[in-house]
N, C-alpha and C positions, 0 to 999 in steps of 0.2 A: 484261828482265834479260840480254838479249844472246844467248839460246839459239836453237836451231833445232829446229823440229818437222817431221817428215815423215810424213804419213799413209801407213800400209802397207796397210790394208784396213779393213773395217767395225770401228769401236770399237777400233782398234789403231794406235798411232803410235810412231815412234822419236824420242827427244828427246836432243839433244846440248847439254850444258851447258858454260858457260865454266869453265876450270880453277879460277878463283877461288872457285867454289861447290862444288868436289868434296868438301871436308871435311864439308859438310852432308848429303852423300849417300853416306857411308861410302867416300869416295875415288873414287866413280864419276863419270864425265862423260858416260856413255852409258846411257840408260834405255829400256826397252821398256815402254810403259804401255798397259794395257787398260782401257777404260771400260765393259766388260761382263764379268760374272763368268765366263760360259761361254767367252767369247773368251780370257780369261786362262787358263782351264783347258786350252784347246786349244793354247796356245803356251808351250812351256817357256822359262822365264826372264822371261816377261811378268809385270808386277805390276799387280794390280787396284787401281784408284784411284777414289775417290768422295769427296764432301765429308766431311771428318773423317779421311781417311787421312793418315798422316804425311807422305808424299811431297808430296801436294797442299798440305798445310798449310805445308810448307817453301817451296814455290814461291810460294804466296800471300804468305807473310811477306816473301820477298825482293822480290816485285813491289810490295808495299805500301810498301817503303822508297823506291822511285822510281816513282811512278805514271806509266804510259806509255799512249800511244794509238798505234794502228797501223792500217793498211788492208790488207785481204785481198780478193783478186779470185777469186770463186767460179767453178769450172769446171762446166759443164753439158754433158751428152751431146747433147741434142737440143732445139732451141728451136722446136717446132711443136706444134700441137694439131689433132686431127681432129674434125670436126663441132663447131666452135667455136660456131656460131649456136645449135645445139640445146642445147649444154651451158649457154650463157648463159641461154637461155630457161628451162631447168629451174632455174637459179639464181634466176630471178625468179618461181619457182612457176608458170611457164607462163602468166603474166598478160599477156605482151606478145609481139608478133611482133618478131623480131630480124633486122636486116639489117646485115651488116658493111660499113662504109664504107671502112675502111683498116686495115692491119696493118703494124707495123714492129718490129724488134728494138730494145730500148733497155736501159739499165742502171738498176736501182733499188738503193737503199742500205738496209741494215738496220744499226742500231747495237746492239752487245752491250755491256752495262754490268755490271761486277762490283763489288758493294758489300760492305762489311763492316759489320755492325750490332752495336753493343755497348750494354748497358744497365747502368749502375752500380747501379740500384735492385734488380736481380735478380742474385744471385750466379751467376757463371760463364755468364751469357748472352752468347754471342758466336756469331754466325751469318754465313755468307757466302751472298750471293744473286747470281744472274745474271738479267738480264732483257733480252729482245730488243724493240726498237722498230722498226716499219716506218716509214721516213721519208716514204713516199708517203701512207699513211693516217694517220700520226702517232699510231699506237696501239700498245699492247703486243701482241706477236705470240707467244702461248704455243705455237703450232704449231712454232716454231723451237727450242723449249727442248732437246729431246733429239736434235736433228739433227746428224749428222756431215757436215761439208762439206769437200770437197777444193778447194784454192785455190792460187793463186800470189801472190807478193808484188808483182807488177807487172801492169798491165792486159794481158789476153789478147785482148780484142776492141776494136774501135773504134766501138762503138755510142754514140749520143747518150744523155745522161742525162735523167732526168725533171726536174721542177721543181727549183729551188734547194734544196739540202739544208739543213734547219734543225736543226743538231746541238744547238744550245742548247735548242730546243724538245723534241728527243728526250730529252735529258738530264733536263729537267724532268718529262717524262712518266714516265721510268724512276724518278726520285727519288720522285715522289708514289706510284707503284705500290708500290715497295719500302717506303716509309714506312708505308703501310697494312698491308702484309703482315707486316713485322717487328713492328709494334705488336700485331697479332693473335697472332703466334707468342709474343711476350713475355708477353701476357696469359694464355696457356695455362700459363705457368710459375708464375703467381700462385696461391697456395692461399687461396681465400676464407675457408676455415675458420680458417686461421692468422691471417688479417687480422682476422677478427671477434674472435678470442681476444686479439690485441694491442690492438684498440680497447677491448674491455671492461676489459683490464688497466690501460690508461692512464686511462680514465674513473674507474675505482675508485680508482686511486692518487691522482689529483689531487682527487677528492672528499674523501678522507681528509685530504690536506694543507690543502685549503681549509676543511674543517670545523674542523681544529685551529687554523688561523689565525683563524677566526671566534670560537672559544672564547677565544683570547688577547685578541682585540679587546674582547670583552664582559666581561672580568674587571673587578672593582672596582679602583679606584685607578689605572687606566691613564692615563698622562699624554697630553697632546695630541700631543706629539712622537712618543711610542710608537704612538699610534693612527694617526698619519699614516704612520709606517714600516710598520705592518702593512697599511695600505691599499695602499701601493706593492707590498708583497709579494704581496697578493691579485691585483693586476693582472698582476704578473710571472708568477705561477702560471697564470693563465688564458691568457696569451699563449703560454706554453710548452706548455700542454696542447693548445691549438688548433693550434700548429705541428706537434706530433707526430701529431695526428689528420689534419691535411691531408696530411702526408707519407705516411701509410698509404693515404689515398684516392688520392693520386697514384700510388702503387705498384700500385694495382689497375688503373690504366690507364697502364702504362709506355710511355715514348716513347724507343726506342733511338736512339742517335746513329749516323748513317750516314757512312761514309768511302768515297769512290770509289777503288777499287783499280786499275781498268783500263777503258779504253774502246776497242772495236774496231769499225771500220766494215767491213762486208761488202758488196762491190759485186757484184751478181748480174745476169746477163743475164735479161731478161724479154721477153715479147711484148706489146706495146701494141696493143689492139684497140679501134678506135672504132666504135661501133654506133649505129644508129637504132632506137629502141624505139617501137613504135606500138600503139595500142589504140583502135579506133574513131576518134574525132577527136583523141585524145591523141598527141602526137609529142614525143620527147625524144632528143637526142644524148648518149651517155654513153660514157666511156672505161673499159675493163676492162684488167686486167693478168693475164697468165698466168704463173704462177711454176712452172718446170719441175721443181724438186726434189720438191715435194709434189703436183705436177700439180693445181693449184688456181687459181681465179680470185679476184680481189678488185678493189675499186674504192674511190675516195674517197667518204666519206659526205657 
């Protein structure tokens, strides 16, 4: 949407908006947003925002009109780890002897995808989801969900990148993850008791119509043409009954429609550590990555 964000401290940032959107924010083009309630209380003029707050809904609505993607380059204080061999050995449940072969700083990429889910079968079901995907492991990374990252809009280091980034694969991983999550959330909005009441009502209603149709068919003096007409009506009633029952069954397992609102790639310095793992006669070379924001190791499966 063309705005600028400047992180000020933990869970607090300054947002500068283009003049064209001022009317949607009571004439303001400068906002101080807090993503933690206590942080908002500590800073006069800061507004606490979370999913469902008016300001965030306005920003998402604007962004939805023009889906965008952008790249951000994460800033880290220190790219080193003490006792790496011992920490990796503990990560492997101490089953192996670990010897480091080489270490080098590299850049890894995470994709952040923002989706909107809507379900016409459930009144007022509209949710916004964000999901992080690690492009090295090609898996959803829930650890990143509540992380505040400081970043620049251009590269700050000249480290090499890992393998070729598969953004299409990352999007597919995110889409499948949010599809399952939104279906579970939508299913929680379904009232099975109400669905059973509706099922019983439809069955009883069409049983009465079909019984009346059968009585008319069995009356004396019914012509062949009239009997044929009543036969067509019976078939039509059965089709409509089944359609309505199928609709109720489908509503018990709703499938929200997903729209991608935004995709952001975060480029983060990592430490690539190549190790030799040994256990008696077993030997294996394996590559681990140290991620400095959460001080954790991970590897490809």
